[in-house]
Biotite code that builds the C-alpha atoms (Angstrom):
import biotite.structure as struc

atoms = struc.array([
    struc.Atom([180.806, -83.407, 186.080], chain_id="A", res_id=1, res_name="MET", atom_name="CA", element="C"),
    struc.Atom([178.427, -82.407, 188.836], chain_id="A", res_id=2, res_name="MET", atom_name="CA", element="C"),
    struc.Atom([181.204, -80.870, 190.978], chain_id="A", res_id=3, res_name="PHE", atom_name="CA", element="C"),
    struc.Atom([182.678, -79.057, 187.963], chain_id="A", res_id=4, res_name="PHE", atom_name="CA", element="C"),
    struc.Atom([179.310, -77.516, 187.192], chain_id="A", res_id=5, res_name="MET", atom_name="CA", element="C"),
    struc.Atom([178.739, -76.606, 190.855], chain_id="A", res_id=6, res_name="LEU", atom_name="CA", element="C"),
    struc.Atom([182.144, -74.879, 190.924], chain_id="A", res_id=7, res_name="GLY", atom_name="CA", element="C"),
    struc.Atom([181.365, -73.095, 187.695], chain_id="A", res_id=8, res_name="PHE", atom_name="CA", element="C"),
    struc.Atom([177.924, -71.869, 188.829], chain_id="A", res_id=9, res_name="LEU", atom_name="CA", element="C"),
    struc.Atom([179.109, -70.849, 192.279], chain_id="A", res_id=10, res_name="THR", atom_name="CA", element="C"),
    struc.Atom([181.974, -68.778, 190.883], chain_id="A", res_id=11, res_name="THR", atom_name="CA", element="C"),
    struc.Atom([179.822, -67.297, 188.076], chain_id="A", res_id=12, res_name="ALA", atom_name="CA", element="C"),
    struc.Atom([177.211, -66.140, 190.558], chain_id="A", res_id=13, res_name="VAL", atom_name="CA", element="C"),
    struc.Atom([179.892, -64.693, 192.872], chain_id="A", res_id=14, res_name="CYS", atom_name="CA", element="C"),
    struc.Atom([181.539, -62.959, 189.872], chain_id="A", res_id=15, res_name="PHE", atom_name="CA", element="C"),
    struc.Atom([178.222, -61.527, 188.814], chain_id="A", res_id=16, res_name="TRP", atom_name="CA", element="C"),
    struc.Atom([177.414, -60.309, 192.341], chain_id="A", res_id=17, res_name="LEU", atom_name="CA", element="C"),
    struc.Atom([180.826, -58.598, 192.619], chain_id="A", res_id=18, res_name="LEU", atom_name="CA", element="C"),
    struc.Atom([180.541, -57.045, 189.137], chain_id="A", res_id=19, res_name="ALA", atom_name="CA", element="C"),
    struc.Atom([177.034, -55.690, 189.866], chain_id="A", res_id=20, res_name="ASN", atom_name="CA", element="C"),
    struc.Atom([177.290, -54.808, 193.533], chain_id="A", res_id=21, res_name="TRP", atom_name="CA", element="C"),
    struc.Atom([176.538, -51.118, 192.931], chain_id="A", res_id=22, res_name="PHE", atom_name="CA", element="C"),
    struc.Atom([173.248, -51.773, 191.175], chain_id="A", res_id=23, res_name="ASP", atom_name="CA", element="C"),
    struc.Atom([172.312, -54.437, 193.728], chain_id="A", res_id=24, res_name="ILE", atom_name="CA", element="C"),
    struc.Atom([173.002, -52.091, 196.652], chain_id="A", res_id=25, res_name="ALA", atom_name="CA", element="C"),
    struc.Atom([171.025, -49.317, 195.022], chain_id="A", res_id=26, res_name="ARG", atom_name="CA", element="C"),
    struc.Atom([168.104, -51.502, 193.917], chain_id="A", res_id=27, res_name="GLY", atom_name="CA", element="C"),
    struc.Atom([167.726, -53.904, 196.811], chain_id="A", res_id=28, res_name="VAL", atom_name="CA", element="C"),
    struc.Atom([168.802, -51.832, 199.794], chain_id="A", res_id=29, res_name="VAL", atom_name="CA", element="C"),
    struc.Atom([168.098, -48.400, 198.337], chain_id="A", res_id=30, res_name="GLY", atom_name="CA", element="C"),
    struc.Atom([171.590, -47.095, 199.078], chain_id="A", res_id=31, res_name="MET", atom_name="CA", element="C"),
    struc.Atom([173.542, -44.590, 197.045], chain_id="A", res_id=32, res_name="GLU", atom_name="CA", element="C"),
    struc.Atom([177.163, -45.649, 197.688], chain_id="A", res_id=33, res_name="VAL", atom_name="CA", element="C"),
    struc.Atom([180.438, -45.611, 195.865], chain_id="A", res_id=34, res_name="THR", atom_name="CA", element="C"),
    struc.Atom([183.290, -48.062, 196.272], chain_id="A", res_id=35, res_name="PHE", atom_name="CA", element="C"),
    struc.Atom([184.931, -45.799, 198.875], chain_id="A", res_id=36, res_name="ASP", atom_name="CA", element="C"),
    struc.Atom([181.731, -45.077, 200.827], chain_id="A", res_id=37, res_name="THR", atom_name="CA", element="C"),
    struc.Atom([180.556, -48.687, 201.339], chain_id="A", res_id=38, res_name="ARG", atom_name="CA", element="C"),
    struc.Atom([179.401, -49.451, 204.873], chain_id="A", res_id=39, res_name="PRO", atom_name="CA", element="C"),
    struc.Atom([181.371, -52.056, 206.816], chain_id="A", res_id=40, res_name="VAL", atom_name="CA", element="C"),
    struc.Atom([178.663, -54.700, 206.436], chain_id="A", res_id=41, res_name="TRP", atom_name="CA", element="C"),
    struc.Atom([178.663, -54.311, 202.685], chain_id="A", res_id=42, res_name="LEU", atom_name="CA", element="C"),
    struc.Atom([182.498, -54.567, 202.578], chain_id="A", res_id=43, res_name="ARG", atom_name="CA", element="C"),
    struc.Atom([182.301, -57.723, 204.666], chain_id="A", res_id=44, res_name="ALA", atom_name="CA", element="C"),
    struc.Atom([179.611, -59.158, 202.474], chain_id="A", res_id=45, res_name="LEU", atom_name="CA", element="C"),
    struc.Atom([181.605, -58.494, 199.319], chain_id="A", res_id=46, res_name="MET", atom_name="CA", element="C"),
    struc.Atom([184.730, -60.077, 200.878], chain_id="A", res_id=47, res_name="ALA", atom_name="CA", element="C"),
    struc.Atom([182.683, -63.131, 201.792], chain_id="A", res_id=48, res_name="ALA", atom_name="CA", element="C"),
    struc.Atom([181.282, -63.454, 198.323], chain_id="A", res_id=49, res_name="VAL", atom_name="CA", element="C"),
    struc.Atom([184.812, -63.089, 196.879], chain_id="A", res_id=50, res_name="GLN", atom_name="CA", element="C"),
    struc.Atom([186.152, -65.780, 199.170], chain_id="A", res_id=51, res_name="ALA", atom_name="CA", element="C"),
    struc.Atom([183.194, -68.201, 198.754], chain_id="A", res_id=52, res_name="LEU", atom_name="CA", element="C"),
    struc.Atom([184.652, -70.346, 195.857], chain_id="A", res_id=53, res_name="PRO", atom_name="CA", element="C"),
    struc.Atom([187.973, -70.843, 197.727], chain_id="A", res_id=54, res_name="LEU", atom_name="CA", element="C"),
    struc.Atom([186.173, -71.580, 201.005], chain_id="A", res_id=55, res_name="ALA", atom_name="CA", element="C"),
    struc.Atom([184.021, -74.156, 199.142], chain_id="A", res_id=56, res_name="ALA", atom_name="CA", element="C"),
    struc.Atom([187.184, -75.881, 197.864], chain_id="A", res_id=57, res_name="VAL", atom_name="CA", element="C"),
    struc.Atom([188.596, -76.025, 201.424], chain_id="A", res_id=58, res_name="VAL", atom_name="CA", element="C"),
    struc.Atom([185.305, -77.417, 202.803], chain_id="A", res_id=59, res_name="VAL", atom_name="CA", element="C"),
    struc.Atom([184.942, -79.998, 200.022], chain_id="A", res_id=60, res_name="LEU", atom_name="CA", element="C"),
    struc.Atom([188.608, -81.081, 200.637], chain_id="A", res_id=61, res_name="SER", atom_name="CA", element="C"),
    struc.Atom([187.733, -81.656, 204.302], chain_id="A", res_id=62, res_name="GLY", atom_name="CA", element="C"),
    struc.Atom([184.633, -83.606, 203.411], chain_id="A", res_id=63, res_name="ILE", atom_name="CA", element="C"),
    struc.Atom([186.607, -85.709, 200.930], chain_id="A", res_id=64, res_name="ARG", atom_name="CA", element="C"),
    struc.Atom([189.130, -86.660, 203.660], chain_id="A", res_id=65, res_name="LEU", atom_name="CA", element="C"),
    struc.Atom([186.251, -87.942, 205.786], chain_id="A", res_id=66, res_name="ARG", atom_name="CA", element="C"),
    struc.Atom([183.955, -89.469, 203.189], chain_id="A", res_id=67, res_name="ARG", atom_name="CA", element="C"),
    struc.Atom([186.308, -90.572, 200.435], chain_id="A", res_id=68, res_name="GLY", atom_name="CA", element="C"),
    struc.Atom([186.576, -90.086, 196.689], chain_id="A", res_id=69, res_name="PRO", atom_name="CA", element="C"),
    struc.Atom([182.881, -89.415, 196.084], chain_id="A", res_id=70, res_name="GLY", atom_name="CA", element="C"),
    struc.Atom([183.513, -85.739, 196.812], chain_id="A", res_id=71, res_name="VAL", atom_name="CA", element="C"),
    struc.Atom([185.635, -84.035, 194.188], chain_id="A", res_id=72, res_name="ARG", atom_name="CA", element="C"),
    struc.Atom([187.171, -80.676, 195.282], chain_id="A", res_id=73, res_name="PRO", atom_name="CA", element="C"),
    struc.Atom([189.533, -80.587, 192.287], chain_id="A", res_id=74, res_name="LEU", atom_name="CA", element="C"),
    struc.Atom([186.627, -80.795, 189.849], chain_id="A", res_id=75, res_name="ALA", atom_name="CA", element="C"),
    struc.Atom([184.873, -77.991, 191.781], chain_id="A", res_id=76, res_name="PHE", atom_name="CA", element="C"),
    struc.Atom([188.099, -75.891, 191.623], chain_id="A", res_id=77, res_name="ALA", atom_name="CA", element="C"),
    struc.Atom([188.442, -76.581, 187.876], chain_id="A", res_id=78, res_name="ALA", atom_name="CA", element="C"),
    struc.Atom([184.871, -75.337, 187.373], chain_id="A", res_id=79, res_name="GLY", atom_name="CA", element="C"),
    struc.Atom([185.633, -72.246, 189.430], chain_id="A", res_id=80, res_name="ALA", atom_name="CA", element="C"),
    struc.Atom([188.839, -71.540, 187.516], chain_id="A", res_id=81, res_name="VAL", atom_name="CA", element="C"),
    struc.Atom([187.080, -71.937, 184.155], chain_id="A", res_id=82, res_name="SER", atom_name="CA", element="C"),
    struc.Atom([184.901, -68.910, 184.924], chain_id="A", res_id=83, res_name="VAL", atom_name="CA", element="C"),
    struc.Atom([188.017, -66.707, 185.180], chain_id="A", res_id=84, res_name="TYR", atom_name="CA", element="C"),
    struc.Atom([189.497, -68.398, 182.081], chain_id="A", res_id=85, res_name="ALA", atom_name="CA", element="C"),
    struc.Atom([186.319, -67.493, 180.173], chain_id="A", res_id=86, res_name="LEU", atom_name="CA", element="C"),
    struc.Atom([186.357, -63.911, 181.365], chain_id="A", res_id=87, res_name="VAL", atom_name="CA", element="C"),
    struc.Atom([190.055, -63.429, 180.525], chain_id="A", res_id=88, res_name="VAL", atom_name="CA", element="C"),
    struc.Atom([189.608, -65.152, 177.167], chain_id="A", res_id=89, res_name="GLY", atom_name="CA", element="C"),
    struc.Atom([186.653, -62.977, 176.254], chain_id="A", res_id=90, res_name="SER", atom_name="CA", element="C"),
    struc.Atom([188.627, -59.843, 177.214], chain_id="A", res_id=91, res_name="LEU", atom_name="CA", element="C"),
    struc.Atom([191.554, -60.901, 175.073], chain_id="A", res_id=92, res_name="LEU", atom_name="CA", element="C"),
    struc.Atom([189.685, -62.406, 172.075], chain_id="A", res_id=93, res_name="ALA", atom_name="CA", element="C"),
    struc.Atom([186.481, -60.344, 172.283], chain_id="A", res_id=94, res_name="GLY", atom_name="CA", element="C"),
    struc.Atom([187.763, -57.223, 170.518], chain_id="A", res_id=95, res_name="PRO", atom_name="CA", element="C"),
    struc.Atom([189.204, -59.226, 167.566], chain_id="A", res_id=96, res_name="ALA", atom_name="CA", element="C"),
    struc.Atom([185.925, -61.155, 167.251], chain_id="A", res_id=97, res_name="ILE", atom_name="CA", element="C"),
    struc.Atom([183.903, -57.968, 167.391], chain_id="A", res_id=98, res_name="GLU", atom_name="CA", element="C"),
    struc.Atom([186.158, -56.393, 164.746], chain_id="A", res_id=99, res_name="ASP", atom_name="CA", element="C"),
    struc.Atom([185.677, -59.287, 162.403], chain_id="A", res_id=100, res_name="GLN", atom_name="CA", element="C"),
    struc.Atom([181.914, -59.240, 163.035], chain_id="A", res_id=101, res_name="TRP", atom_name="CA", element="C"),
    struc.Atom([181.564, -55.623, 161.997], chain_id="A", res_id=102, res_name="HIS", atom_name="CA", element="C"),
    struc.Atom([183.723, -55.683, 158.871], chain_id="A", res_id=103, res_name="ARG", atom_name="CA", element="C"),
    struc.Atom([182.077, -55.008, 155.560], chain_id="A", res_id=104, res_name="ARG", atom_name="CA", element="C"),
    struc.Atom([183.097, -54.595, 151.943], chain_id="A", res_id=105, res_name="ASP", atom_name="CA", element="C"),
    struc.Atom([184.413, -51.194, 150.805], chain_id="A", res_id=106, res_name="PHE", atom_name="CA", element="C"),
    struc.Atom([181.915, -49.111, 148.823], chain_id="A", res_id=107, res_name="GLU", atom_name="CA", element="C"),
    struc.Atom([183.338, -45.809, 147.687], chain_id="A", res_id=108, res_name="ALA", atom_name="CA", element="C"),
    struc.Atom([180.034, -43.932, 147.661], chain_id="A", res_id=109, res_name="GLU", atom_name="CA", element="C"),
    struc.Atom([179.105, -45.110, 151.175], chain_id="A", res_id=110, res_name="VAL", atom_name="CA", element="C"),
    struc.Atom([182.640, -44.259, 152.416], chain_id="A", res_id=111, res_name="TRP", atom_name="CA", element="C"),
    struc.Atom([182.413, -40.757, 150.990], chain_id="A", res_id=112, res_name="ARG", atom_name="CA", element="C"),
    struc.Atom([178.929, -40.131, 152.496], chain_id="A", res_id=113, res_name="ARG", atom_name="CA", element="C"),
    struc.Atom([180.311, -41.312, 155.847], chain_id="A", res_id=114, res_name="ASN", atom_name="CA", element="C"),
    struc.Atom([176.943, -41.564, 157.588], chain_id="A", res_id=115, res_name="THR", atom_name="CA", element="C"),
    struc.Atom([176.398, -44.158, 160.291], chain_id="A", res_id=116, res_name="SER", atom_name="CA", element="C"),
    struc.Atom([174.055, -44.575, 163.219], chain_id="A", res_id=117, res_name="SER", atom_name="CA", element="C"),
    struc.Atom([176.536, -46.802, 165.085], chain_id="A", res_id=118, res_name="ASN", atom_name="CA", element="C"),
    struc.Atom([178.904, -44.550, 167.012], chain_id="A", res_id=119, res_name="GLY", atom_name="CA", element="C"),
    struc.Atom([181.265, -47.384, 168.055], chain_id="A", res_id=120, res_name="MET", atom_name="CA", element="C"),
    struc.Atom([181.440, -48.845, 164.564], chain_id="A", res_id=121, res_name="TRP", atom_name="CA", element="C"),
    struc.Atom([181.181, -46.019, 162.002], chain_id="A", res_id=122, res_name="PRO", atom_name="CA", element="C"),
    struc.Atom([181.063, -46.939, 158.391], chain_id="A", res_id=123, res_name="ILE", atom_name="CA", element="C"),
    struc.Atom([184.676, -46.047, 157.515], chain_id="A", res_id=124, res_name="ARG", atom_name="CA", element="C"),
    struc.Atom([185.994, -48.147, 160.413], chain_id="A", res_id=125, res_name="LEU", atom_name="CA", element="C"),
    struc.Atom([184.114, -51.173, 159.190], chain_id="A", res_id=126, res_name="THR", atom_name="CA", element="C"),
    struc.Atom([185.369, -50.713, 155.585], chain_id="A", res_id=127, res_name="MET", atom_name="CA", element="C"),
    struc.Atom([189.010, -49.658, 155.946], chain_id="A", res_id=128, res_name="VAL", atom_name="CA", element="C"),
    struc.Atom([190.476, -53.174, 156.052], chain_id="A", res_id=129, res_name="ASP", atom_name="CA", element="C"),
    struc.Atom([188.686, -54.204, 152.880], chain_id="A", res_id=130, res_name="ASP", atom_name="CA", element="C"),
    struc.Atom([189.714, -50.873, 151.263], chain_id="A", res_id=131, res_name="LEU", atom_name="CA", element="C"),
    struc.Atom([193.409, -51.508, 152.009], chain_id="A", res_id=132, res_name="LEU", atom_name="CA", element="C"),
    struc.Atom([193.183, -55.139, 150.903], chain_id="A", res_id=133, res_name="ALA", atom_name="CA", element="C"),
    struc.Atom([191.481, -54.534, 147.555], chain_id="A", res_id=134, res_name="ARG", atom_name="CA", element="C"),
    struc.Atom([192.630, -51.036, 146.550], chain_id="A", res_id=135, res_name="HIS", atom_name="CA", element="C"),
    struc.Atom([196.408, -50.516, 146.612], chain_id="A", res_id=136, res_name="PRO", atom_name="CA", element="C"),
    struc.Atom([196.743, -46.805, 147.438], chain_id="A", res_id=137, res_name="LEU", atom_name="CA", element="C"),
    struc.Atom([200.474, -46.482, 146.885], chain_id="A", res_id=138, res_name="LYS", atom_name="CA", element="C"),
    struc.Atom([201.144, -44.807, 143.562], chain_id="A", res_id=139, res_name="GLY", atom_name="CA", element="C"),
    struc.Atom([197.672, -43.325, 143.145], chain_id="A", res_id=140, res_name="LEU", atom_name="CA", element="C"),
    struc.Atom([197.479, -39.665, 142.308], chain_id="A", res_id=141, res_name="SER", atom_name="CA", element="C"),
    struc.Atom([195.817, -37.230, 144.731], chain_id="A", res_id=142, res_name="ARG", atom_name="CA", element="C"),
    struc.Atom([192.886, -36.822, 142.338], chain_id="A", res_id=143, res_name="ASP", atom_name="CA", element="C"),
    struc.Atom([192.398, -40.582, 142.195], chain_id="A", res_id=144, res_name="SER", atom_name="CA", element="C"),
    struc.Atom([192.423, -40.889, 145.985], chain_id="A", res_id=145, res_name="VAL", atom_name="CA", element="C"),
    struc.Atom([189.923, -38.060, 146.325], chain_id="A", res_id=146, res_name="GLU", atom_name="CA", element="C"),
    struc.Atom([187.657, -39.609, 143.696], chain_id="A", res_id=147, res_name="ARG", atom_name="CA", element="C"),
    struc.Atom([187.857, -42.892, 145.656], chain_id="A", res_id=148, res_name="LEU", atom_name="CA", element="C"),
    struc.Atom([187.680, -41.562, 149.257], chain_id="A", res_id=149, res_name="LEU", atom_name="CA", element="C"),
    struc.Atom([186.426, -38.015, 148.940], chain_id="A", res_id=150, res_name="GLY", atom_name="CA", element="C"),
    struc.Atom([188.066, -34.806, 150.174], chain_id="A", res_id=151, res_name="PRO", atom_name="CA", element="C"),
    struc.Atom([190.342, -35.058, 153.217], chain_id="A", res_id=152, res_name="ARG", atom_name="CA", element="C"),
    struc.Atom([188.907, -34.513, 156.675], chain_id="A", res_id=153, res_name="ASP", atom_name="CA", element="C"),
    struc.Atom([189.782, -31.279, 158.432], chain_id="A", res_id=154, res_name="VAL", atom_name="CA", element="C"),
    struc.Atom([191.832, -32.054, 161.497], chain_id="A", res_id=155, res_name="SER", atom_name="CA", element="C"),
    struc.Atom([194.421, -30.510, 163.788], chain_id="A", res_id=156, res_name="GLU", atom_name="CA", element="C"),
    struc.Atom([196.100, -33.886, 163.941], chain_id="A", res_id=157, res_name="TYR", atom_name="CA", element="C"),
    struc.Atom([198.545, -35.385, 161.504], chain_id="A", res_id=158, res_name="TRP", atom_name="CA", element="C"),
    struc.Atom([199.745, -32.161, 159.860], chain_id="A", res_id=159, res_name="ARG", atom_name="CA", element="C"),
    struc.Atom([202.762, -34.112, 158.514], chain_id="A", res_id=160, res_name="GLN", atom_name="CA", element="C"),
    struc.Atom([200.426, -36.135, 156.297], chain_id="A", res_id=161, res_name="TRP", atom_name="CA", element="C"),
    struc.Atom([198.806, -34.784, 153.135], chain_id="A", res_id=162, res_name="ASP", atom_name="CA", element="C"),
    struc.Atom([195.449, -36.634, 153.260], chain_id="A", res_id=163, res_name="LEU", atom_name="CA", element="C"),
    struc.Atom([193.626, -37.568, 156.452], chain_id="A", res_id=164, res_name="VAL", atom_name="CA", element="C"),
    struc.Atom([190.438, -39.555, 156.905], chain_id="A", res_id=165, res_name="TYR", atom_name="CA", element="C"),
    struc.Atom([188.882, -40.116, 160.366], chain_id="A", res_id=166, res_name="ARG", atom_name="CA", element="C"),
    struc.Atom([187.767, -43.763, 160.715], chain_id="A", res_id=167, res_name="LEU", atom_name="CA", element="C"),
    struc.Atom([186.253, -43.771, 164.196], chain_id="A", res_id=168, res_name="GLY", atom_name="CA", element="C"),
    struc.Atom([186.994, -45.073, 167.732], chain_id="A", res_id=169, res_name="PRO", atom_name="CA", element="C"),
    struc.Atom([190.118, -47.232, 167.876], chain_id="A", res_id=170, res_name="GLU", atom_name="CA", element="C"),
    struc.Atom([189.540, -50.941, 167.780], chain_id="A", res_id=171, res_name="ARG", atom_name="CA", element="C"),
    struc.Atom([190.603, -53.070, 170.700], chain_id="A", res_id=172, res_name="GLY", atom_name="CA", element="C"),
    struc.Atom([189.870, -53.578, 174.410], chain_id="A", res_id=173, res_name="LEU", atom_name="CA", element="C"),
    struc.Atom([190.181, -49.938, 175.427], chain_id="A", res_id=174, res_name="PHE", atom_name="CA", element="C"),
    struc.Atom([188.503, -47.658, 172.764], chain_id="A", res_id=175, res_name="ARG", atom_name="CA", element="C"),
    struc.Atom([189.640, -44.261, 174.039], chain_id="A", res_id=176, res_name="MET", atom_name="CA", element="C"),
    struc.Atom([191.402, -42.821, 170.964], chain_id="A", res_id=177, res_name="ASP", atom_name="CA", element="C"),
    struc.Atom([190.446, -42.527, 167.305], chain_id="A", res_id=178, res_name="SER", atom_name="CA", element="C"),
    struc.Atom([191.822, -44.295, 164.278], chain_id="A", res_id=179, res_name="GLU", atom_name="CA", element="C"),
    struc.Atom([192.738, -42.341, 161.123], chain_id="A", res_id=180, res_name="TRP", atom_name="CA", element="C"),
    struc.Atom([193.783, -43.321, 157.627], chain_id="A", res_id=181, res_name="LEU", atom_name="CA", element="C"),
    struc.Atom([196.676, -40.978, 156.684], chain_id="A", res_id=182, res_name="VAL", atom_name="CA", element="C"),
    struc.Atom([198.419, -40.716, 153.311], chain_id="A", res_id=183, res_name="LEU", atom_name="CA", element="C"),
    struc.Atom([201.673, -38.931, 152.285], chain_id="A", res_id=184, res_name="ARG", atom_name="CA", element="C"),
    struc.Atom([202.215, -37.649, 148.773], chain_id="A", res_id=185, res_name="LEU", atom_name="CA", element="C"),
    struc.Atom([205.483, -37.344, 146.933], chain_id="A", res_id=186, res_name="GLY", atom_name="CA", element="C"),
    struc.Atom([206.638, -34.454, 144.783], chain_id="A", res_id=187, res_name="SER", atom_name="CA", element="C"),
    struc.Atom([204.655, -35.916, 141.873], chain_id="A", res_id=188, res_name="ASP", atom_name="CA", element="C"),
    struc.Atom([201.456, -35.747, 143.955], chain_id="A", res_id=189, res_name="ARG", atom_name="CA", element="C"),
    struc.Atom([201.230, -39.523, 144.159], chain_id="A", res_id=190, res_name="ARG", atom_name="CA", element="C"),
    struc.Atom([200.824, -41.587, 147.352], chain_id="A", res_id=191, res_name="VAL", atom_name="CA", element="C"),
    struc.Atom([204.218, -42.711, 148.662], chain_id="A", res_id=192, res_name="THR", atom_name="CA", element="C"),
    struc.Atom([203.050, -43.940, 152.100], chain_id="A", res_id=193, res_name="ASP", atom_name="CA", element="C"),
    struc.Atom([199.856, -44.621, 154.020], chain_id="A", res_id=194, res_name="TYR", atom_name="CA", element="C"),
    struc.Atom([199.057, -45.903, 157.540], chain_id="A", res_id=195, res_name="GLN", atom_name="CA", element="C"),
    struc.Atom([196.278, -46.350, 160.011], chain_id="A", res_id=196, res_name="ILE", atom_name="CA", element="C"),
    struc.Atom([197.269, -44.307, 163.036], chain_id="A", res_id=197, res_name="VAL", atom_name="CA", element="C"),
    struc.Atom([195.811, -43.487, 166.417], chain_id="A", res_id=198, res_name="ARG", atom_name="CA", element="C"),
    struc.Atom([195.627, -40.042, 168.056], chain_id="A", res_id=199, res_name="ASP", atom_name="CA", element="C"),
])
C-alpha cells in the first residue's frame, strides 16, 4: 500500500505542477511566458517533471532486482496510473454528475421570470428535464404552452420552429453552444413536436 500511495502522490504532484506551470512560473520566478515562449530551462524542467513517474518505476524496478520483493514497482505504477484514471473518469462523468446536482423541480412562475444569478446554470436549464418529464407538451395548444412557459424568446435561430425558449449554456464537457427548447405547432395550433436543440 505504501508504494501505491507513493506512486499516486508523486504522479498527482507532477500532474498539478504541469497543469499549473504558467501560474508557478509567473508567481515564483516572476516570468510572463506562454507555452511557445518558455525558456529552454523551463522546457527541460517540465519534461523532467512529466517523465518523473516513469523514471521512478524504472529506478524501483532496478532496486527490486537487487534487493528483492520488498520493493514494489508495480504497486507504484498502479498508483501512478490511478491518477490518470481519476482525471479521465472525472472528465467523462463530471458533467453528468454536475447536471444531476443542479436539477430542480419545474415551477412555471420561476421559469417565466427566468432570472438567475448563475450564468452556467440558468434557471430554465435546471428545470427543463423536470418540465419534460412531468408536463407532456405534445397536444397542448399554443395558449396553454404560453400560459405554462410564457411568451417565446426572440431569436434569429430556429425559424422553422414556432415556439423557442433559450435554456442556457449546453450541458456537457465543452459548454460552448446554447441549449434551446423548441416546439412545432400543427395546423390546429397544437404542439406536434418538441426538442432540446443546440445552436
